[in-house]
All heavy atoms as TSV, in Angstrom:
chain	resi	resn	atom	element	x	y	z
A	1	ALA	N	N	163.083	92.415	67.994
A	1	ALA	CA	C	162.667	92.923	66.688
A	1	ALA	C	C	161.139	92.991	66.643
A	1	ALA	O	O	160.473	91.999	66.911
A	1	ALA	CB	C	163.184	92.013	65.588
A	2	PRO	N	N	160.602	94.156	66.315
A	2	PRO	CA	C	159.144	94.272	66.215
A	2	PRO	C	C	158.600	93.422	65.067
A	2	PRO	O	O	159.272	93.194	64.078
A	2	PRO	CB	C	158.914	95.749	65.928
A	2	PRO	CG	C	160.210	96.434	66.113
A	2	PRO	CD	C	161.285	95.398	66.068
A	3	ALA	N	N	157.376	92.984	65.205
A	3	ALA	CA	C	156.735	92.174	64.168
A	3	ALA	C	C	155.949	93.064	63.213
A	3	ALA	O	O	154.927	92.665	62.680
A	3	ALA	CB	C	155.819	91.152	64.825
A	4	ARG	N	N	156.422	94.267	63.008
A	4	ARG	CA	C	155.770	95.217	62.108
A	4	ARG	C	C	156.854	96.066	61.456
A	4	ARG	O	O	157.991	96.059	61.892
A	4	ARG	CB	C	154.789	96.085	62.886
A	4	ARG	CG	C	155.463	96.912	63.959
A	4	ARG	CD	C	154.489	97.723	64.765
A	4	ARG	NE	N	154.904	98.494	65.871
A	4	ARG	CZ	C	156.103	98.768	66.348
A	4	ARG	NH1	N	157.159	98.304	65.786
A	4	ARG	NH2	N	156.310	99.512	67.406
A	5	PRO	N	N	156.508	96.795	60.389
A	5	PRO	CA	C	157.511	97.668	59.773
A	5	PRO	C	C	158.010	98.706	60.783
A	5	PRO	O	O	157.261	99.185	61.625
A	5	PRO	CB	C	156.758	98.357	58.637
A	5	PRO	CG	C	155.584	97.491	58.368
A	5	PRO	CD	C	155.232	96.847	59.685
A	6	VAL	N	N	159.283	99.023	60.705
A	6	VAL	CA	C	159.875	100.052	61.557
A	6	VAL	C	C	160.183	101.255	60.679
A	6	VAL	O	O	160.857	101.138	59.662
A	6	VAL	CB	C	161.172	99.537	62.228
A	6	VAL	CG1	C	161.859	100.656	62.992
A	6	VAL	CG2	C	160.863	98.367	63.144
A	7	HIS	N	N	159.646	102.404	61.057
A	7	HIS	CA	C	159.880	103.630	60.318
A	7	HIS	C	C	160.895	104.463	61.075
A	7	HIS	O	O	160.589	105.021	62.127
A	7	HIS	CB	C	158.575	104.425	60.146
A	7	HIS	CG	C	157.529	103.671	59.401
A	7	HIS	ND1	N	157.615	103.421	58.062
A	7	HIS	CD2	C	156.382	103.098	59.817
A	7	HIS	CE1	C	156.558	102.733	57.669
A	7	HIS	NE2	N	155.801	102.514	58.723
A	8	LEU	N	N	162.125	104.502	60.559
A	8	LEU	CA	C	163.161	105.305	61.195
A	8	LEU	C	C	162.956	106.746	60.781
A	8	LEU	O	O	162.885	107.061	59.596
A	8	LEU	CB	C	164.551	104.826	60.781
A	8	LEU	CG	C	164.874	103.377	61.137
A	8	LEU	CD1	C	166.253	103.011	60.644
A	8	LEU	CD2	C	164.756	103.147	62.633
A	9	GLY	N	N	162.841	107.598	61.725
A	9	GLY	CA	C	162.636	109.004	61.415
A	9	GLY	C	C	162.461	109.800	62.686
A	9	GLY	O	O	162.306	109.258	63.773
A	10	SER	N	N	162.506	111.087	62.522
A	10	SER	CA	C	162.413	111.968	63.681
A	10	SER	C	C	160.993	111.995	64.222
A	10	SER	O	O	160.053	111.621	63.538
A	10	SER	CB	C	162.842	113.382	63.289
A	10	SER	OG	O	161.799	114.044	62.627
A	11	PRO	N	N	160.837	112.471	65.438
A	11	PRO	CA	C	159.498	112.593	65.996
A	11	PRO	C	C	158.746	113.807	65.462
A	11	PRO	O	O	157.594	114.016	65.793
A	11	PRO	CB	C	159.772	112.739	67.498
A	11	PRO	CG	C	161.126	113.343	67.576
A	11	PRO	CD	C	161.877	112.796	66.400
A	12	HIS	N	N	159.391	114.608	64.614
A	12	HIS	CA	C	158.745	115.790	64.063
A	12	HIS	C	C	157.685	115.363	63.057
A	12	HIS	O	O	157.941	114.550	62.181
A	12	HIS	CB	C	159.769	116.698	63.371
A	12	HIS	CG	C	160.876	117.108	64.287
A	12	HIS	ND1	N	162.106	116.500	64.275
A	12	HIS	CD2	C	160.921	118.036	65.263
A	12	HIS	CE1	C	162.870	117.048	65.186
A	12	HIS	NE2	N	162.175	117.982	65.814
A	13	ILE	N	N	156.498	115.911	63.191
A	13	ILE	CA	C	155.403	115.575	62.284
A	13	ILE	C	C	155.224	116.732	61.316
A	13	ILE	O	O	155.050	117.880	61.733
A	13	ILE	CB	C	154.106	115.315	63.073
A	13	ILE	CG1	C	154.322	114.113	63.996
A	13	ILE	CG2	C	152.939	115.077	62.130
A	13	ILE	CD1	C	153.188	113.874	64.958
A	14	ILE	N	N	155.306	116.443	60.021
A	14	ILE	CA	C	155.200	117.484	58.996
A	14	ILE	C	C	154.555	116.864	57.757
A	14	ILE	O	O	154.873	115.735	57.377
A	14	ILE	CB	C	156.588	118.101	58.697
A	14	ILE	CG1	C	156.474	119.279	57.749
A	14	ILE	CG2	C	157.574	117.070	58.220
A	14	ILE	CD1	C	157.741	120.120	57.645
A	15	ARG	N	N	153.649	117.579	57.155
A	15	ARG	CA	C	152.959	117.083	55.956
A	15	ARG	C	C	153.862	117.229	54.727
A	15	ARG	O	O	154.735	118.087	54.689
A	15	ARG	CB	C	151.671	117.868	55.731
A	15	ARG	CG	C	150.652	117.650	56.819
A	15	ARG	CD	C	149.361	118.387	56.454
A	15	ARG	NE	N	148.321	118.136	57.420
A	15	ARG	CZ	C	147.580	117.038	57.478
A	15	ARG	NH1	N	147.762	116.077	56.609
A	15	ARG	NH2	N	146.651	116.904	58.396
A	16	ASP	N	N	153.611	116.391	53.731
A	16	ASP	CA	C	154.389	116.449	52.491
A	16	ASP	C	C	154.361	117.855	51.898
A	16	ASP	O	O	155.377	118.374	51.451
A	16	ASP	CB	C	153.854	115.454	51.467
A	16	ASP	CG	C	154.065	113.999	51.873
A	16	ASP	OD1	O	154.848	113.745	52.803
A	16	ASP	OD2	O	153.443	113.128	51.255
A	17	GLY	N	N	153.173	118.483	51.878
A	17	GLY	CA	C	153.043	119.827	51.314
A	17	GLY	C	C	153.875	120.859	52.060
A	17	GLY	O	O	154.378	121.808	51.470
A	18	GLU	N	N	154.029	120.669	53.366
A	18	GLU	CA	C	154.857	121.590	54.149
A	18	GLU	C	C	156.328	121.427	53.785
A	18	GLU	O	O	157.063	122.410	53.699
A	18	GLU	CB	C	154.654	121.350	55.644
A	18	GLU	CG	C	153.269	121.738	56.142
A	18	GLU	CD	C	153.052	121.332	57.579
A	18	GLU	OE1	O	152.855	120.130	57.832
A	18	GLU	OE2	O	153.094	122.227	58.442
A	19	VAL	N	N	156.760	120.189	53.554
A	19	VAL	CA	C	158.143	119.954	53.128
A	19	VAL	C	C	158.376	120.597	51.766
A	19	VAL	O	O	159.382	121.273	51.538
A	19	VAL	CB	C	158.468	118.442	53.080
A	19	VAL	CG1	C	159.859	118.202	52.503
A	19	VAL	CG2	C	158.349	117.823	54.459
A	20	VAL	N	N	157.425	120.421	50.864
A	20	VAL	CA	C	157.534	121.022	49.523
A	20	VAL	C	C	157.648	122.548	49.634
A	20	VAL	O	O	158.478	123.169	48.978
A	20	VAL	CB	C	156.325	120.621	48.650
A	20	VAL	CG1	C	156.277	121.425	47.366
A	20	VAL	CG2	C	156.365	119.141	48.357
A	21	ALA	N	N	156.812	123.156	50.469
A	21	ALA	CA	C	156.841	124.608	50.639
A	21	ALA	C	C	158.176	125.076	51.208
A	21	ALA	O	O	158.707	126.115	50.786
A	21	ALA	CB	C	155.696	125.056	51.535
A	22	LEU	N	N	158.740	124.319	52.141
A	22	LEU	CA	C	160.044	124.678	52.712
A	22	LEU	C	C	161.139	124.614	51.643
A	22	LEU	O	O	162.000	125.493	51.571
A	22	LEU	CB	C	160.399	123.748	53.872
A	22	LEU	CG	C	159.619	123.943	55.160
A	22	LEU	CD1	C	159.923	122.798	56.135
A	22	LEU	CD2	C	159.953	125.281	55.787
A	23	ILE	N	N	161.097	123.580	50.820
A	23	ILE	CA	C	162.096	123.452	49.746
A	23	ILE	C	C	161.941	124.594	48.752
A	23	ILE	O	O	162.917	125.238	48.365
A	23	ILE	CB	C	161.980	122.086	49.045
A	23	ILE	CG1	C	162.366	120.965	50.021
A	23	ILE	CG2	C	162.836	122.038	47.778
A	23	ILE	CD1	C	162.044	119.570	49.528
A	24	ALA	N	N	160.711	124.871	48.335
A	24	ALA	CA	C	160.469	125.943	47.360
A	24	ALA	C	C	160.881	127.302	47.922
A	24	ALA	O	O	161.405	128.143	47.184
A	24	ALA	CB	C	159.003	125.957	46.953
A	25	ALA	N	N	160.678	127.519	49.215
A	25	ALA	CA	C	161.068	128.796	49.821
A	25	ALA	C	C	162.585	128.986	49.791
A	25	ALA	O	O	163.071	130.113	49.693
A	25	ALA	CB	C	160.563	128.870	51.261
A	26	GLY	N	N	163.315	127.893	49.841
A	26	GLY	CA	C	164.778	127.974	49.807
A	26	GLY	C	C	165.357	127.939	48.418
A	26	GLY	O	O	166.571	128.090	48.237
A	27	ARG	N	N	164.520	127.748	47.432
A	27	ARG	CA	C	164.964	127.690	46.029
A	27	ARG	C	C	164.073	128.589	45.186
A	27	ARG	O	O	163.063	128.153	44.649
A	27	ARG	CB	C	164.872	126.250	45.496
A	27	ARG	CG	C	165.707	125.212	46.210
A	27	ARG	CD	C	167.203	125.420	46.039
A	27	ARG	NE	N	167.569	125.622	44.658
A	27	ARG	CZ	C	168.235	124.749	43.913
A	27	ARG	NH1	N	168.599	123.609	44.420
A	27	ARG	NH2	N	168.540	125.028	42.673
A	28	PRO	N	N	164.412	129.869	45.069
A	28	PRO	CA	C	163.538	130.790	44.341
A	28	PRO	C	C	163.343	130.432	42.863
A	28	PRO	O	O	162.428	130.928	42.229
A	28	PRO	CB	C	164.232	132.137	44.497
A	28	PRO	CG	C	165.597	131.857	44.999
A	28	PRO	CD	C	165.597	130.496	45.605
A	29	ASP	N	N	164.169	129.551	42.332
A	29	ASP	CA	C	164.048	129.149	40.925
A	29	ASP	C	C	163.072	127.989	40.742
A	29	ASP	O	O	162.993	127.409	39.668
A	29	ASP	CB	C	165.425	128.764	40.373
A	29	ASP	CG	C	166.089	127.644	41.164
A	29	ASP	OD1	O	165.812	127.531	42.383
A	29	ASP	OD2	O	166.880	126.884	40.576
A	30	THR	N	N	162.321	127.637	41.789
A	30	THR	CA	C	161.380	126.526	41.696
A	30	THR	C	C	159.942	127.009	41.828
A	30	THR	O	O	159.685	128.097	42.323
A	30	THR	CB	C	161.637	125.481	42.798
A	30	THR	OG1	O	161.441	126.097	44.062
A	30	THR	CG2	C	163.029	124.912	42.734
A	31	ALA	N	N	159.050	126.182	41.367
A	31	ALA	CA	C	157.620	126.459	41.509
A	31	ALA	C	C	156.943	125.191	42.000
A	31	ALA	O	O	157.317	124.084	41.627
A	31	ALA	CB	C	157.020	126.881	40.173
A	32	ILE	N	N	155.955	125.363	42.840
A	32	ILE	CA	C	155.195	124.214	43.339
A	32	ILE	C	C	154.094	123.907	42.337
A	32	ILE	O	O	153.311	124.783	41.975
A	32	ILE	CB	C	154.589	124.518	44.720
A	32	ILE	CG1	C	155.708	124.777	45.739
A	32	ILE	CG2	C	153.693	123.373	45.168
A	32	ILE	CD1	C	155.206	125.231	47.090
A	33	VAL	N	N	154.052	122.667	41.893
A	33	VAL	CA	C	153.018	122.212	40.967
A	33	VAL	C	C	152.302	121.057	41.649
A	33	VAL	O	O	152.930	120.095	42.077
A	33	VAL	CB	C	153.638	121.731	39.634
A	33	VAL	CG1	C	152.564	121.190	38.709
A	33	VAL	CG2	C	154.431	122.846	38.985
A	34	SER	N	N	150.997	121.170	41.763
A	34	SER	CA	C	150.255	120.080	42.392
A	34	SER	C	C	149.289	119.473	41.388
A	34	SER	O	O	148.809	120.147	40.482
A	34	SER	CB	C	149.504	120.580	43.628
A	34	SER	OG	O	148.591	121.574	43.270
A	35	VAL	N	N	149.067	118.208	41.559
A	35	VAL	CA	C	148.127	117.484	40.704
A	35	VAL	C	C	147.199	116.684	41.615
A	35	VAL	O	O	147.585	116.303	42.719
A	35	VAL	CB	C	148.850	116.536	39.719
A	35	VAL	CG1	C	149.691	117.326	38.745
A	35	VAL	CG2	C	149.709	115.538	40.462
A	36	PRO	N	N	145.988	116.425	41.171
A	36	PRO	CA	C	145.080	115.627	41.996
A	36	PRO	C	C	145.646	114.228	42.228
A	36	PRO	O	O	146.305	113.659	41.352
A	36	PRO	CB	C	143.802	115.548	41.175
A	36	PRO	CG	C	143.925	116.599	40.124
A	36	PRO	CD	C	145.382	116.849	39.922
A	37	ALA	N	N	145.414	113.700	43.398
A	37	ALA	CA	C	145.865	112.347	43.713
A	37	ALA	C	C	145.098	111.348	42.861
A	37	ALA	O	O	143.912	111.519	42.606
A	37	ALA	CB	C	145.651	112.053	45.186
A	38	GLU	N	N	145.787	110.323	42.412
A	38	GLU	CA	C	145.141	109.246	41.668
A	38	GLU	C	C	145.007	108.056	42.603
A	38	GLU	O	O	145.994	107.550	43.107
A	38	GLU	CB	C	145.972	108.872	40.451
A	38	GLU	CG	C	146.039	109.986	39.417
A	38	GLU	CD	C	146.850	109.582	38.198
A	38	GLU	OE1	O	147.166	108.384	38.046
A	38	GLU	OE2	O	147.179	110.469	37.414
A	39	GLY	N	N	143.804	107.643	42.851
A	39	GLY	CA	C	143.593	106.504	43.743
A	39	GLY	C	C	143.664	106.931	45.205
A	39	GLY	O	O	143.504	108.095	45.543
A	40	ARG	N	N	143.926	105.970	46.059
A	40	ARG	CA	C	143.968	106.223	47.491
A	40	ARG	C	C	145.216	107.012	47.870
A	40	ARG	O	O	146.279	106.808	47.307
A	40	ARG	CB	C	143.957	104.909	48.252
A	40	ARG	CG	C	142.649	104.171	48.112
A	40	ARG	CD	C	142.643	102.860	48.821
A	40	ARG	NE	N	143.423	102.901	50.058
A	40	ARG	CZ	C	143.621	101.869	50.844
A	40	ARG	NH1	N	143.122	100.712	50.531
A	40	ARG	NH2	N	144.324	101.974	51.946
A	41	VAL	N	N	145.061	107.880	48.839
A	41	VAL	CA	C	146.187	108.658	49.352
A	41	VAL	C	C	146.641	107.999	50.638
A	41	VAL	O	O	145.827	107.706	51.514
A	41	VAL	CB	C	145.765	110.120	49.619
A	41	VAL	CG1	C	146.896	110.903	50.233
A	41	VAL	CG2	C	145.286	110.765	48.324
A	42	LYS	N	N	147.936	107.740	50.740
A	42	LYS	CA	C	148.439	107.075	51.940
A	42	LYS	C	C	148.400	108.029	53.129
A	42	LYS	O	O	148.596	109.224	52.978
A	42	LYS	CB	C	149.849	106.550	51.723
A	42	LYS	CG	C	150.928	107.610	51.700
A	42	LYS	CD	C	152.304	106.982	51.719
A	42	LYS	CE	C	153.380	108.004	51.899
A	42	LYS	NZ	N	153.351	108.742	53.139
A	43	PRO	N	N	148.159	107.497	54.307
A	43	PRO	CA	C	148.184	108.349	55.498
A	43	PRO	C	C	149.627	108.749	55.815
A	43	PRO	O	O	150.563	108.099	55.349
A	43	PRO	CB	C	147.608	107.449	56.588
A	43	PRO	CG	C	147.857	106.062	56.118
A	43	PRO	CD	C	147.828	106.117	54.620
A	44	PRO	N	N	149.822	109.796	56.611
A	44	PRO	CA	C	151.187	110.187	56.979
A	44	PRO	C	C	151.896	109.047	57.711
A	44	PRO	O	O	151.278	108.304	58.466
A	44	PRO	CB	C	150.987	111.379	57.911
A	44	PRO	CG	C	149.611	111.854	57.655
A	44	PRO	CD	C	148.822	110.671	57.191
A	45	MET	N	N	153.193	108.899	57.448
A	45	MET	CA	C	153.987	107.900	58.135
A	45	MET	C	C	154.405	108.470	59.491
A	45	MET	O	O	154.805	109.627	59.585
A	45	MET	CB	C	155.232	107.546	57.323
A	45	MET	CG	C	156.015	106.413	57.922
A	45	MET	SD	S	157.452	105.822	56.972
A	45	MET	CE	C	157.738	107.018	55.743
A	46	ILE	N	N	154.297	107.685	60.516
A	46	ILE	CA	C	154.690	108.110	61.855
A	46	ILE	C	C	155.895	107.286	62.266
A	46	ILE	O	O	155.913	106.060	62.099
A	46	ILE	CB	C	153.531	107.908	62.848
A	46	ILE	CG1	C	152.341	108.781	62.418
A	46	ILE	CG2	C	153.957	108.219	64.271
A	46	ILE	CD1	C	151.076	108.515	63.187
A	47	ALA	N	N	156.907	107.951	62.796
A	47	ALA	CA	C	158.116	107.242	63.219
A	47	ALA	C	C	157.784	106.243	64.317
A	47	ALA	O	O	156.944	106.496	65.173
A	47	ALA	CB	C	159.154	108.240	63.724
A	48	SER	N	N	158.439	105.098	64.267
A	48	SER	CA	C	158.242	104.082	65.290
A	48	SER	C	C	158.817	104.570	66.614
A	48	SER	O	O	159.864	105.214	66.645
A	48	SER	CB	C	158.928	102.777	64.876
A	48	SER	OG	O	158.354	102.286	63.686
A	49	ASP	N	N	158.140	104.272	67.687
A	49	ASP	CA	C	158.596	104.688	69.007
A	49	ASP	C	C	159.437	103.564	69.609
A	49	ASP	O	O	158.932	102.689	70.305
A	49	ASP	CB	C	157.397	105.021	69.902
A	49	ASP	CG	C	157.828	105.567	71.254
A	49	ASP	OD1	O	158.969	106.048	71.369
A	49	ASP	OD2	O	157.028	105.491	72.198
A	50	LEU	N	N	160.721	103.566	69.294
A	50	LEU	CA	C	161.643	102.541	69.782
A	50	LEU	C	C	162.650	103.184	70.733
A	50	LEU	O	O	163.129	104.299	70.488
A	50	LEU	CB	C	162.388	101.884	68.619
A	50	LEU	CG	C	161.527	101.241	67.526
A	50	LEU	CD1	C	162.396	100.768	66.381
A	50	LEU	CD2	C	160.717	100.097	68.093
A	51	ALA	N	N	162.978	102.485	71.798
A	51	ALA	CA	C	163.917	103.019	72.789
A	51	ALA	C	C	165.239	103.436	72.136
A	51	ALA	O	O	165.829	104.453	72.509
A	51	ALA	CB	C	164.156	101.988	73.888
A	52	ALA	N	N	165.711	102.677	71.150
A	52	ALA	CA	C	166.984	102.979	70.502
A	52	ALA	C	C	166.962	104.310	69.751
A	52	ALA	O	O	168.011	104.882	69.468
A	52	ALA	CB	C	167.362	101.858	69.537
A	53	LEU	N	N	165.759	104.808	69.435
A	53	LEU	CA	C	165.655	106.073	68.705
A	53	LEU	C	C	165.490	107.268	69.639
A	53	LEU	O	O	165.349	108.394	69.181
A	53	LEU	CB	C	164.466	106.022	67.738
A	53	LEU	CG	C	164.496	104.911	66.687
A	53	LEU	CD1	C	163.231	104.943	65.848
A	53	LEU	CD2	C	165.727	105.046	65.812
A	54	ARG	N	N	165.513	107.042	70.935
A	54	ARG	CA	C	165.306	108.127	71.894
A	54	ARG	C	C	166.600	108.633	72.512
A	54	ARG	O	O	166.587	109.585	73.271
A	54	ARG	CB	C	164.396	107.652	73.026
A	54	ARG	CG	C	162.998	107.356	72.581
A	54	ARG	CD	C	162.135	107.015	73.791
A	54	ARG	NE	N	161.127	106.041	73.402
A	54	ARG	CZ	C	160.840	104.944	74.078
A	54	ARG	NH1	N	161.437	104.678	75.198
A	54	ARG	NH2	N	159.928	104.114	73.618
A	55	ASP	N	N	167.720	108.012	72.225
A	55	ASP	CA	C	168.975	108.343	72.896
A	55	ASP	C	C	169.742	109.501	72.270
A	55	ASP	O	O	170.869	109.774	72.662
A	55	ASP	CB	C	169.886	107.114	72.948
A	55	ASP	CG	C	169.312	106.023	73.848
A	55	ASP	OD1	O	168.460	106.343	74.702
A	55	ASP	OD2	O	169.714	104.860	73.689
A	56	PHE	N	N	169.185	110.149	71.294
A	56	PHE	CA	C	169.872	111.279	70.654
A	56	PHE	C	C	168.848	112.298	70.194
A	56	PHE	O	O	167.651	112.019	70.140
A	56	PHE	CB	C	170.745	110.826	69.476
A	56	PHE	CG	C	170.017	109.995	68.459
A	56	PHE	CD1	C	169.386	110.590	67.388
A	56	PHE	CD2	C	169.946	108.612	68.583
A	56	PHE	CE1	C	168.706	109.839	66.452
A	56	PHE	CE2	C	169.271	107.846	67.654
A	56	PHE	CZ	C	168.654	108.461	66.593
A	57	GLU	N	N	169.330	113.477	69.871
A	57	GLU	CA	C	168.438	114.551	69.452
A	57	GLU	C	C	168.348	114.575	67.932
A	57	GLU	O	O	169.357	114.583	67.234
A	57	GLU	CB	C	168.992	115.888	69.961
A	57	GLU	CG	C	167.968	116.981	69.988
A	57	GLU	CD	C	168.483	118.200	70.726
A	57	GLU	OE1	O	169.094	118.030	71.781
A	57	GLU	OE2	O	168.265	119.299	70.213
A	58	TRP	N	N	167.134	114.568	67.408
A	58	TRP	CA	C	166.916	114.600	65.970
A	58	TRP	C	C	167.019	116.033	65.453
A	58	TRP	O	O	166.658	116.980	66.133
A	58	TRP	CB	C	165.519	114.067	65.637
A	58	TRP	CG	C	165.374	112.593	65.833
A	58	TRP	CD1	C	165.013	111.957	66.984
A	58	TRP	CD2	C	165.604	111.574	64.873
A	58	TRP	NE1	N	164.992	110.609	66.785
A	58	TRP	CE2	C	165.344	110.336	65.503
A	58	TRP	CE3	C	165.985	111.574	63.546
A	58	TRP	CZ2	C	165.463	109.116	64.832
A	58	TRP	CZ3	C	166.097	110.370	62.882
A	58	TRP	CH2	C	165.837	109.159	63.522
A	59	THR	N	N	167.487	116.177	64.233
A	59	THR	CA	C	167.510	117.487	63.587
A	59	THR	C	C	166.095	117.807	63.114
A	59	THR	O	O	165.451	116.984	62.463
A	59	THR	CB	C	168.459	117.477	62.369
A	59	THR	OG1	O	169.769	117.139	62.831
A	59	THR	CG2	C	168.481	118.823	61.668
A	60	GLU	N	N	165.618	118.991	63.430
A	60	GLU	CA	C	164.287	119.420	63.009
A	60	GLU	C	C	164.276	119.560	61.489
A	60	GLU	O	O	165.275	119.936	60.880
A	60	GLU	CB	C	163.958	120.748	63.705
A	60	GLU	CG	C	162.509	121.154	63.615
A	60	GLU	CD	C	162.222	122.000	62.402
A	60	GLU	OE1	O	163.126	122.721	61.953
A	60	GLU	OE2	O	161.095	121.937	61.897
A	61	VAL	N	N	163.178	119.249	60.855
A	61	VAL	CA	C	163.081	119.203	59.393
A	61	VAL	C	C	163.511	120.520	58.748
A	61	VAL	O	O	164.301	120.528	57.809
A	61	VAL	CB	C	161.656	118.819	58.948
A	61	VAL	CG1	C	161.519	118.874	57.437
A	61	VAL	CG2	C	161.299	117.427	59.454
A	62	ARG	N	N	162.996	121.644	59.254
A	62	ARG	CA	C	163.347	122.941	58.670
A	62	ARG	C	C	164.854	123.181	58.725
A	62	ARG	O	O	165.470	123.615	57.755
A	62	ARG	CB	C	162.609	124.061	59.384
A	62	ARG	CG	C	162.876	125.446	58.815
A	62	ARG	CD	C	162.161	126.541	59.604
A	62	ARG	NE	N	160.731	126.324	59.683
A	62	ARG	CZ	C	159.855	126.767	58.772
A	62	ARG	NH1	N	160.271	127.436	57.737
A	62	ARG	NH2	N	158.571	126.542	58.922
A	63	ALA	N	N	165.485	122.855	59.848
A	63	ALA	CA	C	166.931	123.055	60.006
A	63	ALA	C	C	167.704	122.142	59.045
A	63	ALA	O	O	168.679	122.576	58.414
A	63	ALA	CB	C	167.352	122.786	61.451
A	64	GLY	N	N	167.263	120.897	58.911
A	64	GLY	CA	C	167.928	119.976	58.009
A	64	GLY	C	C	167.830	120.401	56.554
A	64	GLY	O	O	168.800	120.360	55.799
A	65	LEU	N	N	166.641	120.855	56.161
A	65	LEU	CA	C	166.448	121.326	54.779
A	65	LEU	C	C	167.275	122.572	54.503
A	65	LEU	O	O	167.820	122.738	53.403
A	65	LEU	CB	C	164.980	121.602	54.498
A	65	LEU	CG	C	164.123	120.371	54.249
A	65	LEU	CD1	C	162.653	120.757	54.127
A	65	LEU	CD2	C	164.570	119.629	53.002
A	66	THR	N	N	167.401	123.448	55.484
A	66	THR	CA	C	168.209	124.661	55.307
A	66	THR	C	C	169.648	124.296	54.992
A	66	THR	O	O	170.264	124.847	54.076
A	66	THR	CB	C	168.141	125.538	56.577
A	66	THR	OG1	O	166.780	125.917	56.787
A	66	THR	CG2	C	168.999	126.782	56.440
A	67	VAL	N	N	170.188	123.320	55.707
A	67	VAL	CA	C	171.569	122.870	55.467
A	67	VAL	C	C	171.682	122.221	54.090
A	67	VAL	O	O	172.613	122.499	53.329
A	67	VAL	CB	C	172.018	121.887	56.577
A	67	VAL	CG1	C	173.341	121.248	56.224
A	67	VAL	CG2	C	172.104	122.604	57.905
A	68	LEU	N	N	170.735	121.350	53.748
A	68	LEU	CA	C	170.781	120.672	52.453
A	68	LEU	C	C	170.663	121.661	51.297
A	68	LEU	O	O	171.387	121.547	50.299
A	68	LEU	CB	C	169.659	119.644	52.355
A	68	LEU	CG	C	169.823	118.393	53.215
A	68	LEU	CD1	C	168.558	117.552	53.149
A	68	LEU	CD2	C	171.022	117.579	52.753
A	69	LEU	N	N	169.763	122.630	51.399
A	69	LEU	CA	C	169.573	123.588	50.313
A	69	LEU	C	C	170.791	124.495	50.158
A	69	LEU	O	O	171.093	124.941	49.048
A	69	LEU	CB	C	168.303	124.405	50.542
A	69	LEU	CG	C	166.998	123.616	50.392
A	69	LEU	CD1	C	165.829	124.452	50.878
A	69	LEU	CD2	C	166.792	123.174	48.958
A	70	ALA	N	N	171.472	124.786	51.254
A	70	ALA	CA	C	172.675	125.617	51.173
A	70	ALA	C	C	173.806	124.886	50.443
A	70	ALA	O	O	174.662	125.521	49.826
A	70	ALA	CB	C	173.123	126.024	52.576
A	71	ALA	N	N	173.795	123.566	50.524
A	71	ALA	CA	C	174.835	122.784	49.859
A	71	ALA	C	C	174.553	122.696	48.380
A	71	ALA	O	O	175.352	122.465	47.567
A	71	ALA	CB	C	174.901	121.383	50.469
């Protein structure tokens, strides 16, 4: 067990704004609204590089969002 937080997630690196844009593109009834950050902005989270997370293929973010939005 690592002595630090473990971030389970795909190795795909994508900014929050890119995820928002992908969701909005799949939902024409939505609009992106942004507001200035209050206080410190957290850095992007990076998935932990653990051997147990390398034994399978991760779904790419765009492909996963396409499936979720279709549902």
